[in-house]
C-alpha positions, 0 to 999 in steps of 0.5 A: 256346599254349606247349609243354609237356614230358611228365615221363614221356617226357623223358630230359633229352637236351638236344636241345630246349634247343639248338633254342629260339630264345628260351631258354625251356627250363630243364635239370634231371632233367626239362626245363621250358618257361617258358610266358611266354617260349615263342614257340610256334615248335615247334622244340623239339617237332620236335627232341625224339627222344622226342616228349615235347613238345607244345602245351598 
């Protein structure tokens, strides 16, 4: 199951992008995760200081 970013909690700090081993996260005002590319490793979820990332 791919991870999902809560747009209300994401502050676009970039912590998750640095941790994603497959490059599934796209930067923006609110970041997004490509569900097809996501390896479901959880690295981004662990790296998010705001708890904005969770399993779908």
